[in-house]
C-alpha atoms as a printed R data frame, in Angstrom:
   type eleno elety resid chain resno       x       y      z
1  ATOM     1    CA   MET     A     1   0.025 -70.685 43.830
2  ATOM     2    CA   GLU     A     2  -0.755 -69.872 40.222
3  ATOM     3    CA   ILE     A     3  -2.258 -66.656 38.917
4  ATOM     4    CA   THR     A     4  -5.376 -67.284 36.834
5  ATOM     5    CA   ARG     A     5  -7.160 -65.146 34.275
6  ATOM     6    CA   TRP     A     6 -10.082 -64.679 36.663
7  ATOM     7    CA   MET     A     7  -8.075 -63.187 39.553
8  ATOM     8    CA   LYS     A     8  -8.573 -59.489 40.208
9  ATOM     9    CA   ILE     A     9  -5.551 -57.341 39.372
10 ATOM    10    CA   GLU     A    10  -5.676 -55.649 42.773
11 ATOM    11    CA   GLU     A    11  -5.590 -59.020 44.548
12 ATOM    12    CA   ILE     A    12  -2.560 -60.114 42.528
13 ATOM    13    CA   VAL     A    13  -0.628 -56.919 43.241
14 ATOM    14    CA   ARG     A    14  -1.531 -57.005 46.929
15 ATOM    15    CA   ARG     A    15  -0.534 -60.660 47.369
16 ATOM    16    CA   PHE     A    16   2.395 -60.643 44.949
17 ATOM    17    CA   PRO     A    17   3.901 -57.137 44.717
18 ATOM    18    CA   GLU     A    18   6.786 -58.565 42.710
19 ATOM    19    CA   THR     A    19   4.359 -58.761 39.748
20 ATOM    20    CA   ILE     A    20   4.094 -54.957 39.498
21 ATOM    21    CA   PRO     A    21   7.011 -54.691 37.018
22 ATOM    22    CA   VAL     A    22   5.279 -57.266 34.789
23 ATOM    23    CA   PHE     A    23   2.086 -55.208 34.706
24 ATOM    24    CA   ASP     A    24   4.180 -52.066 34.082
25 ATOM    25    CA   ARG     A    25   6.044 -53.739 31.196
26 ATOM    26    CA   TYR     A    26   2.700 -54.440 29.523
27 ATOM    27    CA   GLY     A    27   1.430 -50.913 30.116
28 ATOM    28    CA   VAL     A    28  -1.291 -52.008 32.519
29 ATOM    29    CA   ALA     A    29  -1.202 -48.771 34.451
30 ATOM    30    CA   CYS     A    30  -4.534 -49.307 36.180
31 ATOM    31    CA   LEU     A    31  -2.763 -50.414 39.335
32 ATOM    32    CA   ASP     A    32  -3.447 -47.006 40.868
33 ATOM    33    CA   CYS     A    33  -7.027 -46.732 39.674
34 ATOM    34    CA   SER     A    34 -10.226 -48.224 40.998
35 ATOM    35    CA   ALA     A    35 -10.574 -50.517 37.955
36 ATOM    36    CA   ALA     A    36  -7.870 -52.807 39.367
37 ATOM    37    CA   GLU     A    37 -10.248 -53.671 42.194
38 ATOM    38    CA   PHE     A    38 -12.869 -54.960 39.771
39 ATOM    39    CA   ASP     A    39 -10.988 -56.042 36.639
40 ATOM    40    CA   ASP     A    40  -9.624 -59.531 36.344
41 ATOM    41    CA   VAL     A    41  -6.485 -60.324 34.346
42 ATOM    42    CA   GLU     A    42  -8.453 -61.361 31.266
43 ATOM    43    CA   HIS     A    43 -10.491 -58.162 31.094
44 ATOM    44    CA   GLY     A    44  -7.545 -55.914 31.953
45 ATOM    45    CA   ALA     A    45  -5.442 -57.511 29.230
46 ATOM    46    CA   LYS     A    46  -8.164 -57.166 26.604
47 ATOM    47    CA   VAL     A    47  -8.833 -53.525 27.491
48 ATOM    48    CA   HIS     A    48  -5.118 -52.789 27.010
49 ATOM    49    CA   GLY     A    49  -4.839 -54.807 23.781
50 ATOM    50    CA   ILE     A    50  -2.648 -57.463 25.382
51 ATOM    51    CA   ASP     A    51  -2.701 -61.219 24.839
52 ATOM    52    CA   PRO     A    52  -4.060 -62.500 28.193
53 ATOM    53    CA   ASP     A    53  -2.265 -65.836 27.803
54 ATOM    54    CA   GLN     A    54   1.126 -64.139 27.404
55 ATOM    55    CA   LEU     A    55   0.473 -61.848 30.370
56 ATOM    56    CA   LEU     A    56  -0.468 -64.862 32.490
57 ATOM    57    CA   ARG     A    57   2.673 -66.722 31.417
58 ATOM    58    CA   ASP     A    58   4.835 -63.780 32.423
59 ATOM    59    CA   LEU     A    59   3.025 -63.218 35.722
60 ATOM    60    CA   ASN     A    60   3.367 -66.875 36.663
61 ATOM    61    CA   ALA     A    61   7.010 -66.954 35.536
62 ATOM    62    CA   CYS     A    62   7.572 -64.052 37.920
63 ATOM    63    CA   LEU     A    63   6.107 -66.086 40.772
64 ATOM    64    CA   ALA     A    64   8.107 -69.169 39.764
65 ATOM    65    CA   GLY     A    65  11.282 -67.079 39.931
66 ATOM    66    CA   ARG     A    66  10.394 -66.079 43.452
67 ATOM    67    CA   ALA     A    67  10.239 -69.712 44.552
68 ATOM    68    CA   ALA     A    68  13.573 -70.588 42.966
């Protein structure tokens, strides 16, 4: 399973709670707000001034580490 830029943040956190520290590291603190339900990774990254490609790389690296 790979996280894509179009996945909702809430879905990612629900399915892959191990990604929470990655979101925290980037300052994406909307995990506790209603925006996470509607915002996808791309939008959330842009709103927080983050490079969405780098965030995706780190989120997927987190998942890859889980499988190792």
